C-alpha positions as CSV (number, residue, x, y, z in Angstrom):
1,X,0.3,0.2,0.0
2,X,1.4,3.1,-1.1
3,X,2.3,6.2,1.1
4,X,0.4,8.6,-1.0
5,X,-2.8,6.3,-0.2
6,X,-2.9,6.5,3.1
7,X,-5.8,7.9,5.6
8,X,-4.9,11.1,6.2
9,X,-6.2,10.9,10.0
10,X,-3.9,7.9,10.6
11,X,-0.6,9.8,8.9
12,X,0.9,10.6,12.2
13,X,0.2,7.3,14.0
14,X,3.0,5.5,14.9
15,X,5.9,8.0,13.9
16,X,6.4,11.1,14.7
17,X,4.4,13.6,16.5
18,X,3.7,16.9,13.9
19,X,2.7,19.6,15.7
20,X,0.1,22.1,13.7
21,X,2.1,25.7,13.8
22,X,-1.0,27.2,15.0
23,X,-1.1,24.9,18.3
24,X,3.1,25.7,18.6
25,X,2.2,29.6,18.6
26,X,-0.7,29.0,21.1
27,X,2.1,27.6,23.6
28,X,4.3,30.3,22.8
29,X,2.1,32.3,24.2
30,X,1.1,30.6,27.0
31,X,4.5,30.1,27.8
32,X,5.9,33.8,27.6
33,X,2.8,35.4,29.5
34,X,3.1,32.9,32.3
35,X,6.5,34.0,33.2
36,X,5.6,37.6,32.6
37,X,2.7,37.5,34.7
38,X,5.4,36.3,37.6
39,X,7.8,38.9,36.8
40,X,5.2,42.0,37.4
41,X,3.9,40.4,40.0
42,X,6.9,39.6,42.0
43,X,9.2,42.8,40.5
44,X,9.1,44.5,44.3
45,X,10.9,42.2,45.5
46,X,13.2,41.3,42.6
47,X,13.9,45.4,43.1
48,X,14.7,45.2,46.4
49,X,11.9,47.8,46.4
50,X,10.4,48.7,49.9
51,X,6.5,49.2,50.7
52,X,5.9,52.2,52.4
53,X,3.5,53.0,55.7
54,X,2.0,56.2,55.3
55,X,3.0,57.6,58.1
56,X,7.0,56.4,57.2
57,X,6.4,58.3,53.7
58,X,5.3,60.9,55.8
59,X,7.9,60.9,58.2
60,X,10.8,61.0,55.2
61,X,8.7,63.9,53.4
62,X,9.0,66.2,56.4
63,X,12.6,65.4,57.6
64,X,14.2,65.8,53.7
65,X,15.3,62.0,54.4
66,X,14.2,61.6,50.1
67,X,16.7,61.6,47.7
68,X,14.3,62.0,44.1
69,X,10.8,60.3,43.4
70,X,8.7,60.3,40.5
71,X,4.7,60.7,41.5
72,X,2.6,58.7,38.8
73,X,-1.1,59.8,37.8
74,X,-4.0,57.3,36.6
75,X,-4.5,59.0,32.8
76,X,-8.5,58.5,33.0
77,X,-9.5,59.7,35.8
78,X,-6.2,61.8,37.2
79,X,-6.1,60.8,40.6
80,X,-2.7,59.6,42.0
81,X,-1.5,56.2,41.2
82,X,1.5,55.4,43.1
83,X,4.8,56.8,44.0
84,X,7.9,55.6,43.8
85,X,11.8,56.4,44.5
86,X,14.5,56.6,46.7
87,X,15.3,57.8,50.3
88,X,18.1,58.1,52.6
89,X,18.2,55.4,55.3
90,X,17.4,56.5,58.7
91,X,16.9,55.2,62.1
92,X,13.5,55.9,64.6
93,X,14.6,57.6,68.2
94,X,12.5,56.2,71.2
95,X,11.5,59.6,71.3
96,X,10.3,59.8,68.0
97,X,12.6,61.5,66.1
98,X,14.2,60.2,62.9
99,X,18.0,60.4,62.5
100,X,19.4,60.1,59.0
101,X,22.2,56.7,58.7
102,X,25.5,58.8,57.2
103,X,26.6,57.9,53.6
104,X,23.4,56.8,52.4
105,X,23.8,58.9,49.7
106,X,22.7,55.6,47.5
107,X,19.0,55.2,48.9
108,X,16.5,52.9,49.7
109,X,14.2,52.4,46.7
110,X,10.3,52.8,48.1
111,X,7.0,52.5,46.6
112,X,3.6,54.1,48.4
113,X,0.1,53.6,46.4
114,X,-2.1,54.9,49.4
115,X,-4.1,58.7,48.5
116,X,-2.1,61.3,49.9
117,X,-3.7,63.9,52.2
118,X,-4.1,67.4,50.6
119,X,-1.7,68.7,53.6
120,X,1.2,65.9,53.1
121,X,0.9,66.1,48.7
122,X,1.2,70.3,49.1
123,X,4.9,69.3,51.3
124,X,5.6,66.7,48.9
125,X,5.7,69.1,45.7
126,X,7.1,71.6,48.4
127,X,10.3,69.7,48.8
128,X,11.2,69.8,45.2
129,X,12.1,66.0,45.2
130,X,9.4,64.7,43.3
131,X,8.3,65.1,39.7
132,X,5.4,63.8,37.6
133,X,5.0,60.9,35.4
134,X,3.0,61.7,32.5
135,X,2.3,58.5,30.3
136,X,0.8,58.4,26.7
137,X,-2.5,58.7,27.6
138,X,-3.6,58.1,24.3
139,X,-2.4,54.9,23.3
140,X,-2.7,53.6,27.0
141,X,-6.6,54.9,26.8
142,X,-6.5,53.0,23.0
143,X,-5.2,49.6,24.6
144,X,-8.3,50.0,27.8
145,X,-10.4,50.2,25.2
146,X,-9.8,47.5,22.7
147,X,-8.3,44.9,25.2
148,X,-11.8,43.7,26.2
149,X,-12.6,43.1,22.6
150,X,-9.5,41.5,21.9
151,X,-10.1,39.2,24.8
152,X,-13.5,37.7,23.6
153,X,-12.5,37.3,20.7
154,X,-9.9,35.1,21.2
155,X,-12.2,33.1,23.7
156,X,-15.0,32.9,20.5
157,X,-11.6,31.6,18.2
158,X,-10.2,29.0,20.1
159,X,-13.3,27.8,22.3
160,X,-15.9,27.8,19.6
161,X,-15.0,28.2,16.3
162,X,-11.7,26.3,16.8
163,X,-13.5,23.3,18.2
164,X,-16.0,22.6,15.1
165,X,-13.0,23.0,12.8
166,X,-10.6,20.8,14.7
167,X,-13.8,18.6,15.4
168,X,-14.4,18.4,11.5
169,X,-16.5,15.4,12.4
170,X,-19.6,17.1,14.2
171,X,-22.3,19.4,13.5
172,X,-20.6,20.9,10.1
173,X,-19.8,17.4,8.9
174,X,-22.5,14.8,9.1
175,X,-22.2,14.0,5.6
176,X,-18.8,12.6,5.5
177,X,-18.1,8.9,5.5
178,X,-17.0,7.2,8.8
179,X,-15.0,4.1,6.6
180,X,-11.5,3.8,8.3
181,X,-8.4,3.0,5.8
182,X,-6.6,0.0,7.2
183,X,-2.5,0.3,7.0
184,X,-1.4,-2.9,5.6
185,X,2.1,-1.9,7.7
186,X,-0.4,-2.1,10.9
187,X,-2.7,-5.3,9.6
188,X,-0.8,-8.5,11.1
189,X,-4.1,-10.9,10.1
190,X,-3.5,-13.1,7.0
191,X,-4.9,-15.9,5.3
192,X,-2.8,-18.5,7.7
193,X,-4.5,-16.8,10.7
194,X,-8.0,-18.2,8.8
195,X,-8.3,-21.8,9.3
196,X,-12.0,-24.1,9.2
197,X,-13.7,-22.5,6.3
198,X,-11.2,-23.6,3.5
199,X,-14.0,-23.4,0.7
200,X,-14.8,-19.6,1.5
201,X,-11.0,-19.1,1.9
202,X,-10.4,-20.2,-0.7
203,X,-13.0,-17.8,-3.0
204,X,-11.5,-15.0,-1.5
205,X,-8.3,-16.3,-2.5
206,X,-9.1,-15.8,-5.8
207,X,-10.0,-11.9,-5.3
208,X,-6.7,-11.5,-3.9
209,X,-4.9,-13.1,-6.9
210,X,-7.1,-11.1,-9.0
211,X,-5.7,-8.1,-7.0
212,X,-2.5,-8.8,-8.0
213,X,-2.8,-10.1,-11.3
214,X,-5.5,-8.8,-13.1
215,X,-4.0,-9.2,-16.6
216,X,-4.3,-12.7,-15.8
217,X,-8.2,-12.5,-16.1
218,X,-8.7,-10.3,-18.1
219,X,-7.0,-11.9,-21.2
220,X,-9.6,-14.3,-21.0
221,X,-12.7,-12.0,-20.4
222,X,-12.9,-12.6,-17.1
223,X,-14.1,-9.6,-14.9
224,X,-13.3,-8.6,-11.2
225,X,-16.6,-9.3,-8.7
226,X,-18.0,-5.9,-8.0
227,X,-19.6,-7.7,-4.6
228,X,-19.5,-9.9,-2.1
229,X,-21.7,-11.2,0.6
230,X,-20.7,-13.6,3.1
231,X,-23.4,-15.2,4.9
232,X,-22.9,-17.1,8.1
233,X,-23.9,-17.7,12.3
234,X,-21.8,-15.5,14.5
235,X,-18.6,-16.2,15.6
236,X,-18.2,-18.0,12.5
237,X,-14.6,-15.8,10.8
238,X,-16.6,-13.3,8.4
239,X,-14.8,-10.0,9.8
240,X,-11.5,-12.4,10.6
241,X,-11.4,-13.1,6.8
242,X,-11.9,-9.9,5.8
243,X,-9.1,-8.6,7.7
244,X,-7.2,-11.2,6.6
245,X,-8.7,-9.8,2.5
246,X,-7.0,-6.9,3.7
247,X,-3.5,-8.3,5.1
248,X,-2.9,-10.3,1.3
249,X,-4.5,-8.0,-1.5
250,X,-2.0,-4.6,-2.5
251,X,-4.9,-2.5,-2.8
252,X,-6.4,0.1,-0.1
253,X,-8.9,-1.3,2.4
254,X,-11.7,0.9,3.4
255,X,-13.4,-0.7,7.1
256,X,-17.2,0.7,7.9
257,X,-20.1,-1.0,9.6
258,X,-23.7,-0.7,8.7
259,X,-24.8,1.2,11.8
260,X,-22.3,3.9,10.6
261,X,-24.3,5.0,8.0
262,X,-27.7,5.3,9.8
263,X,-27.9,8.9,11.6
264,X,-31.4,11.2,13.0
265,X,-31.4,13.1,10.4
266,X,-32.8,11.9,6.8
267,X,-30.2,12.1,3.9
268,X,-27.3,11.8,6.3
269,X,-26.5,8.0,5.6
270,X,-26.9,8.9,1.9
271,X,-24.5,11.6,1.8
272,X,-22.5,9.3,3.8
273,X,-22.4,6.2,1.2
274,X,-21.5,9.1,-2.0
275,X,-18.4,10.6,0.2
276,X,-17.3,6.7,1.0
277,X,-17.3,5.9,-2.9
278,X,-15.8,9.4,-3.7
279,X,-12.9,8.8,-1.0
280,X,-12.4,4.9,-2.8
281,X,-12.2,6.2,-6.5
282,X,-9.2,8.6,-5.3
283,X,-8.0,5.4,-4.1
284,X,-8.6,2.3,-6.6
285,X,-8.4,-0.2,-6.9
286,X,-9.7,-0.5,-3.5
287,X,-12.1,-3.1,-0.9
288,X,-14.7,-1.7,1.3
289,X,-16.0,-3.4,4.4
290,X,-19.2,-3.4,5.2
291,X,-19.6,-5.4,8.5
292,X,-23.5,-6.1,9.5
293,X,-24.9,-4.7,6.5
294,X,-28.2,-5.4,7.4
295,X,-28.5,-2.5,9.9
296,X,-28.9,-0.4,6.7
297,X,-29.7,-3.1,3.6
298,X,-33.2,-4.4,5.0
299,X,-35.5,-5.0,2.2
300,X,-37.6,-2.3,1.7
301,X,-41.7,-1.7,2.1
302,X,-42.0,-4.2,4.8
303,X,-43.5,-3.3,8.9
304,X,-46.6,-0.6,9.5
305,X,-46.6,2.2,7.6
306,X,-43.7,1.6,5.4
307,X,-40.4,1.6,6.4
308,X,-37.5,4.4,8.0
309,X,-37.0,6.9,4.9
310,X,-33.5,7.5,6.1
311,X,-32.3,4.0,6.3
312,X,-34.1,3.7,2.3
313,X,-32.3,6.9,1.1
314,X,-28.8,5.0,2.0
315,X,-29.8,1.9,0.8
316,X,-30.9,3.4,-2.3
317,X,-28.0,5.2,-2.3
318,X,-26.1,2.6,-1.8
319,X,-27.4,-0.1,-4.7
320,X,-26.7,3.6,-7.4
321,X,-23.3,3.5,-6.7
322,X,-22.8,-0.2,-6.5
323,X,-24.3,-0.4,-10.3
324,X,-25.8,2.8,-11.7
325,X,-25.9,4.5,-14.3
326,X,-22.2,6.3,-13.9
327,X,-19.8,3.4,-11.8
328,X,-16.2,2.6,-11.9
329,X,-14.4,-0.1,-12.2
330,X,-11.9,-0.9,-9.2
331,X,-14.0,-0.8,-6.2
332,X,-15.2,-4.4,-4.8
333,X,-17.8,-4.0,-1.9
334,X,-16.9,-7.0,1.0
335,X,-20.1,-7.1,3.0
336,X,-20.9,-9.4,6.6
337,X,-24.0,-10.2,7.5
338,X,-26.1,-13.7,9.7
339,X,-29.3,-12.3,8.7
340,X,-29.3,-12.6,5.0
341,X,-33.6,-13.3,4.8
342,X,-34.0,-10.1,5.9
343,X,-31.4,-8.1,3.2
344,X,-33.3,-6.5,0.2
345,X,-33.6,-8.4,-3.1
346,X,-32.1,-5.7,-5.4
347,X,-28.8,-6.0,-3.1
348,X,-28.8,-9.1,-3.3
349,X,-29.3,-9.3,-7.5
350,X,-25.6,-10.3,-10.0
351,X,-23.9,-7.1,-10.4
352,X,-24.3,-5.2,-7.0
353,X,-23.3,-9.0,-5.0
354,X,-22.0,-10.9,-8.1
355,X,-20.4,-14.0,-5.1
356,X,-22.1,-15.1,-2.1
357,X,-20.1,-16.5,0.0
358,X,-21.7,-19.3,2.7
359,X,-19.4,-19.0,6.0
360,X,-20.2,-22.7,7.8
361,X,-19.8,-23.7,10.8
362,X,-16.5,-25.9,11.3
363,X,-16.0,-29.4,10.9
364,X,-13.7,-31.6,13.4
365,X,-10.9,-30.8,10.8
366,X,-11.4,-27.6,11.2
367,X,-11.9,-27.4,14.3
368,X,-8.8,-29.0,15.0
369,X,-7.1,-26.4,12.4
370,X,-8.8,-23.2,14.1
371,X,-7.5,-24.5,17.8
372,X,-4.0,-24.9,16.9
373,X,-4.1,-21.8,15.6
374,X,-5.2,-20.3,19.1
375,X,-3.1,-22.6,20.3
376,X,-0.5,-20.9,19.4
377,X,-0.8,-17.8,22.0
378,X,-1.2,-20.5,24.8
379,X,1.3,-22.9,26.5
380,X,-0.2,-26.3,26.6
381,X,0.8,-29.6,28.2
382,X,2.6,-32.8,26.3
383,X,-0.3,-34.9,27.0
384,X,-3.1,-32.4,25.2
385,X,-4.3,-33.6,22.2
386,X,-6.0,-31.3,20.3
387,X,-7.5,-33.5,18.0
388,X,-9.5,-35.2,21.0
389,X,-11.2,-31.3,21.8
390,X,-11.8,-31.1,18.4
391,X,-14.4,-34.4,18.0
392,X,-16.0,-33.1,21.7
393,X,-17.1,-30.0,20.1
394,X,-19.0,-30.6,17.4
395,X,-21.2,-26.8,16.2
396,X,-18.6,-24.9,18.4
397,X,-18.1,-21.6,16.1
398,X,-14.4,-20.3,15.7
399,X,-15.3,-17.9,18.6
400,X,-16.1,-20.3,20.8
401,X,-13.0,-22.1,20.3
402,X,-11.1,-19.2,21.0
403,X,-13.0,-18.5,24.3
404,X,-12.7,-22.3,25.1
405,X,-8.7,-22.0,24.7
406,X,-8.5,-18.5,26.1
407,X,-11.2,-20.5,29.6
408,X,-9.0,-23.2,30.1
409,X,-5.8,-20.8,30.2
410,X,-7.7,-19.3,33.0
411,X,-8.6,-22.1,34.5
412,X,-5.4,-23.7,34.6
413,X,-3.7,-20.5,36.3
414,X,-6.1,-20.1,38.4
415,X,-4.9,-24.0,39.9
416,X,-1.1,-22.6,40.0
417,X,-0.4,-25.2,36.4
418,X,2.5,-24.3,34.7
419,X,0.5,-25.7,31.6
420,X,-3.1,-26.2,30.4
421,X,-3.8,-30.3,29.9
422,X,-6.5,-32.0,29.1
423,X,-8.8,-31.5,32.0
424,X,-8.8,-27.6,32.0
425,X,-9.6,-28.0,28.0
426,X,-12.9,-30.1,28.8
427,X,-13.9,-28.4,31.7
428,X,-13.6,-25.2,29.9
429,X,-15.7,-26.8,27.2
430,X,-18.6,-27.6,29.0
431,X,-18.2,-24.1,30.8
432,X,-18.2,-22.0,27.8
433,X,-21.6,-24.1,26.1
434,X,-23.5,-25.0,29.3
435,X,-22.2,-22.1,32.3
436,X,-19.8,-22.5,35.3
437,X,-20.6,-25.3,38.2
438,X,-22.4,-23.3,40.7
439,X,-21.1,-25.5,44.0
440,X,-21.9,-22.7,46.3
441,X,-25.9,-23.2,45.8
442,X,-27.4,-24.1,48.8
443,X,-29.6,-27.2,47.5
444,X,-31.8,-29.1,50.3
445,X,-31.5,-32.6,50.9
446,X,-34.8,-33.2,48.8
447,X,-34.0,-31.1,46.4
448,X,-30.9,-33.3,45.6
449,X,-32.8,-36.2,45.4
450,X,-35.3,-35.1,43.1
451,X,-32.9,-33.7,40.7
452,X,-30.5,-37.2,41.0
453,X,-34.1,-39.3,39.9
454,X,-34.7,-36.9,37.7
455,X,-31.5,-36.9,35.7
456,X,-31.1,-40.5,36.4
457,X,-34.2,-41.6,33.9
458,X,-32.6,-39.5,31.6
459,X,-29.3,-41.5,31.6
460,X,-30.9,-44.8,31.6
461,X,-33.4,-43.9,28.7
462,X,-30.4,-42.4,26.7
463,X,-28.2,-45.7,27.3
464,X,-31.0,-48.6,26.7
465,X,-32.7,-46.9,23.4
466,X,-30.7,-47.8,20.2
467,X,-31.5,-44.5,18.5
468,X,-29.5,-42.0,20.3
469,X,-26.3,-41.0,21.1
470,X,-23.7,-42.2,23.6
471,X,-24.0,-40.6,26.6
472,X,-20.9,-37.9,27.7
473,X,-21.6,-37.7,31.7
474,X,-24.9,-36.7,34.2
475,X,-24.1,-34.5,37.3
476,X,-26.1,-33.0,39.5
477,X,-23.7,-30.3,40.1
478,X,-25.7,-27.0,38.9
479,X,-24.4,-25.6,36.1
480,X,-26.0,-22.1,34.7
481,X,-29.6,-22.2,34.8
482,X,-30.0,-25.9,35.5
483,X,-29.8,-27.9,38.6
484,X,-28.7,-30.8,37.1
485,X,-27.7,-32.4,33.7
486,X,-27.4,-34.9,31.2
487,X,-25.2,-34.7,27.9
488,X,-25.3,-36.8,25.1
489,X,-22.7,-37.2,22.6
490,X,-22.3,-38.0,19.1
491,X,-19.9,-40.2,17.3
492,X,-19.0,-37.5,14.2
493,X,-20.5,-34.3,13.3
494,X,-24.7,-34.6,13.2
495,X,-25.7,-33.7,9.9
496,X,-29.6,-35.5,9.4
497,X,-31.6,-37.1,12.0
498,X,-33.9,-40.2,11.4
499,X,-37.4,-39.9,12.5
500,X,-36.2,-43.0,14.9
501,X,-33.4,-40.9,16.2
502,X,-35.7,-38.4,17.0
503,X,-38.8,-40.1,18.5
504,X,-35.9,-42.0,20.9
505,X,-34.8,-38.6,21.6
506,X,-38.6,-37.2,23.0
507,X,-38.7,-40.7,25.3
508,X,-34.9,-39.4,26.3
509,X,-36.8,-36.4,27.3
510,X,-40.1,-38.0,29.1
511,X,-37.5,-39.8,31.0
512,X,-37.0,-37.0,34.1
513,X,-40.5,-36.4,34.7
514,X,-41.3,-40.3,34.8
515,X,-38.5,-41.0,37.4
516,X,-39.8,-37.9,39.6
517,X,-43.0,-39.0,39.7
518,X,-41.9,-43.1,40.5
519,X,-39.4,-41.4,43.8
520,X,-41.6,-38.6,44.6
521,X,-45.2,-39.7,43.9
522,X,-45.8,-36.0,42.6
523,X,-44.3,-33.4,39.7
524,X,-42.1,-30.6,39.9
525,X,-41.1,-27.6,37.5
526,X,-37.7,-29.2,36.6
527,X,-39.4,-30.8,33.3
528,X,-40.6,-27.5,31.7
529,X,-37.4,-27.5,29.5
530,X,-37.8,-31.1,28.6
531,X,-41.3,-30.4,28.0
532,X,-40.7,-27.8,25.7
533,X,-38.0,-29.4,23.5
534,X,-40.4,-32.5,23.1
535,X,-43.1,-30.1,21.7
536,X,-40.9,-28.5,19.4
537,X,-39.1,-32.1,18.5
538,X,-42.6,-33.5,17.7
539,X,-44.2,-30.2,16.3
540,X,-41.3,-30.0,13.5
541,X,-41.6,-33.8,12.7
542,X,-44.9,-33.0,11.4
543,X,-45.1,-29.4,10.3
544,X,-41.4,-29.9,8.4
545,X,-40.2,-32.7,8.0
546,X,-43.1,-34.7,6.9
547,X,-42.4,-37.2,9.5
548,X,-46.7,-38.0,10.1
549,X,-48.5,-40.5,7.9
550,X,-52.0,-38.7,9.0
551,X,-50.5,-35.3,7.5
552,X,-48.1,-36.8,4.8
553,X,-45.2,-34.4,3.2
554,X,-46.6,-31.7,3.8
555,X,-45.0,-28.6,5.5
556,X,-47.8,-26.3,7.6
557,X,-46.7,-22.8,8.3
558,X,-44.2,-20.3,7.2
559,X,-40.3,-20.1,9.1
560,X,-41.3,-17.6,11.6
561,X,-38.1,-17.3,13.2
562,X,-37.4,-13.5,11.2
563,X,-40.4,-11.4,10.1
564,X,-41.5,-8.3,10.4
565,X,-44.3,-6.8,12.5
566,X,-46.1,-5.9,10.3
567,X,-45.9,-8.9,7.7
568,X,-46.6,-10.9,10.9
569,X,-49.8,-9.4,11.6
570,X,-51.2,-9.8,8.2
571,X,-50.8,-12.9,7.5
572,X,-52.6,-16.1,7.8
573,X,-52.4,-19.5,8.2
574,X,-52.1,-21.4,4.8
575,X,-54.0,-24.6,6.4
576,X,-57.8,-24.6,7.9
577,X,-58.5,-25.3,11.5
578,X,-59.6,-29.0,10.9
579,X,-55.9,-29.4,9.7
580,X,-54.9,-27.6,12.8
581,X,-56.2,-29.6,15.3
582,X,-55.0,-32.7,13.6
583,X,-51.5,-31.3,14.1
584,X,-52.0,-30.4,17.6
585,X,-53.1,-34.5,17.6
586,X,-50.4,-35.6,15.6
587,X,-47.6,-33.9,17.8
588,X,-49.5,-35.1,21.3
589,X,-49.4,-38.8,19.9
590,X,-45.6,-38.6,19.2
591,X,-45.3,-37.2,22.9
592,X,-47.6,-40.1,24.2
593,X,-45.5,-42.6,22.6
594,X,-42.9,-41.8,23.8
595,X,-43.4,-41.2,27.4
596,X,-45.2,-44.8,26.8
597,X,-42.0,-45.9,26.0
598,X,-39.8,-44.1,28.7
599,X,-42.1,-45.5,31.5
600,X,-42.0,-49.1,30.2
601,X,-38.4,-49.1,30.1
602,X,-37.9,-47.3,33.5
603,X,-40.5,-49.8,35.0
604,X,-38.5,-52.6,33.6
605,X,-35.0,-51.0,35.2
606,X,-36.2,-49.6,38.2
607,X,-33.3,-51.8,40.1
608,X,-31.2,-49.9,37.7
609,X,-32.3,-46.4,37.9
610,X,-32.6,-46.4,41.8
611,X,-28.9,-47.0,41.4
612,X,-27.7,-44.4,39.5
613,X,-29.6,-42.3,41.4
614,X,-28.0,-43.3,44.8
615,X,-24.8,-43.2,42.8
616,X,-25.1,-39.7,41.7
617,X,-25.9,-38.5,45.3
618,X,-22.7,-40.0,46.3
619,X,-20.3,-38.9,43.8
620,X,-22.3,-36.1,42.4
621,X,-20.9,-36.2,38.5
622,X,-20.9,-39.8,36.6
623,X,-18.9,-41.0,33.1
624,X,-21.2,-42.3,30.4
625,X,-19.4,-45.1,30.8
626,X,-20.2,-45.9,34.4
627,X,-23.7,-45.4,33.4
628,X,-23.5,-48.3,31.1
629,X,-21.8,-50.9,33.6
630,X,-24.6,-50.1,35.9
631,X,-27.3,-51.1,33.9
632,X,-24.9,-53.7,32.3
633,X,-23.6,-55.4,35.3
634,X,-25.4,-53.9,38.3
635,X,-22.4,-52.1,39.7
636,X,-19.6,-49.9,38.7
637,X,-15.9,-48.5,39.2
638,X,-16.3,-45.1,41.5
639,X,-14.7,-42.2,40.1
640,X,-11.0,-42.3,40.8
641,X,-10.2,-45.5,41.0
642,X,-9.2,-47.0,37.6
643,X,-9.6,-50.8,36.6
644,X,-6.5,-50.7,34.7
645,X,-3.5,-49.8,37.2
646,X,-0.9,-50.1,34.7
647,X,-2.9,-46.9,32.7
648,X,-0.5,-44.0,33.1
649,X,-1.1,-40.7,34.2
650,X,-0.3,-39.2,31.4
651,X,-3.1,-41.9,28.8
652,X,-5.6,-41.2,31.8
653,X,-7.1,-37.7,30.4
654,X,-6.8,-39.0,26.9
655,X,-8.6,-42.3,27.6
656,X,-11.3,-40.5,29.3
657,X,-11.5,-37.7,26.6
658,X,-12.7,-40.1,23.4
659,X,-14.8,-42.2,25.0
660,X,-16.7,-38.6,26.0
661,X,-16.9,-38.2,22.4
662,X,-18.9,-34.9,21.5
663,X,-21.4,-33.0,22.8
664,X,-24.8,-33.2,20.5
665,X,-25.7,-29.7,19.6
666,X,-25.7,-29.6,15.6
667,X,-29.5,-30.1,14.3
668,X,-31.3,-29.9,11.6
669,X,-33.2,-26.7,11.4
670,X,-37.0,-26.5,11.8
671,X,-37.0,-26.5,15.6
672,X,-35.6,-25.1,18.1
673,X,-33.6,-26.8,21.6
674,X,-31.3,-29.2,21.1
675,X,-30.7,-32.4,23.2
676,X,-27.1,-32.4,24.9
677,X,-28.3,-31.0,28.1
678,X,-31.5,-32.5,29.6
679,X,-32.5,-30.6,32.9
């Protein structure tokens, strides 16, 4: 990036500070005036001049001790201002007389600022030792008359006009673009810092290659894309990818947020768009990155009373600048959003955003690569296997993986460890996803007993049913918002769900309520989340996935995750009331069948359920392998006791981690809620 293209706002950052001449002049004046005032204030002390009293002055005048003197009058009022001069040294005698000191002709300087009585003033003039000081009254009067206006004008300049000019971003420049040019020498992010999104990285790498060698593509008739829209869930690395493009591309790079265009005054956003493109045209070829473009690019015409005029004008200006009547080559727009469904169709057409890049959640290999990138900045123990952590974190975004390593580092530092081990990484994984353990929460024995049986019911059914994922662990230690958790783990990343699997998931969620009723002959509110999760699964099976034989392969109801207020209020159902009743019957049938299956399994394995609950009350947390051992043999190896004494300490965490696989997070769209942790 050449020096002439650098942002003026940043040209002094990181280098020698250049002081503007005007600021230098102001500070010079201040540093000159302050010593002058101090000099004038201390003039008497510096010159050794005495401040005489009225009586002492009368003594030296009447006793002819004055050597010479000067009387200064106020030029405006003609009143006596001060008397200065020299007098002989003298000594006051006890009887009140004054004796002049011999050899005191050099004299002692004196000063008097007290008005004189007429008799003394007459004696002063009669002594012929004083003369009147006649200053330039015309000049002094002129200065006295214009000095207030000079002071007021200086205050207005420094505190009003100068502030407005320096702000430059205030009331007089609302329409200026807030885009910031990213200096390449300060941006250390490159494609080496991006992992887990290989397809997206290849797409943008082509863009960087085009900027470096455009003739390679132009000789075949290829044109550079005008716009690239990066779509993905929060935390998947869209902004990081844009930073990498800025670090790799040999072109100017402007960065701005979608919210920077929005202002309370109509027309300001459109003006900022035009100013941004004017700056870009001066630095072509260049890249403009607009983060969270949905803040300004929402679809027009939705909502009650129409859209926001300011946002619509801003969007119109953006559409025209990207592909209007007078557009220029060499400006590439890169935008990022996690809400592509709300963007205006005109913004998504070819010619504006020619290429849409989906930045997905990373798979197991991507997660391992991301962990390796972030692990460069932390100290890991020799027994840490990032591949095991990658298998245990399906559905985690790049931001969550970075947070996982950071939390593990904090846990290791708190425990005074020299390096981060597998135990800290596993605890950090659970903390990032489900929250920190709340061991300080005061629970009564009855609450602990109900929670233990509730979680034992989930764990028992999860292990016995065929189409569920492996049980990771079950605990009655409060974590996050739940009093206990049952965490299930898939063997690999979940891409699809089958009908039998979803039916088994409903049965697992019902196990907690059934176990509670079995031990207490009553119900508690602890199953509220289970009921909600089971209802969402069953309704998605019926309305979206076509898994109901009576209703068939028909989608009932539109996706209502992201709707506008006005659109929601005027929209009617696309199915009849009788169909709605049938949907409700099918949802209830699926849940009732899952409840019956869970009840039958618990009744047949009551002794094993009781063993699991009692073990939870004693040890608080059980691994999935320990629960499976109880169901298979009726007993288990308590936590902390290794069945293989030859297993070294280095191998223990690895073995436990490989058995615990990964939390069941990845779900097909269609229902909210996940099945990894059943409270």
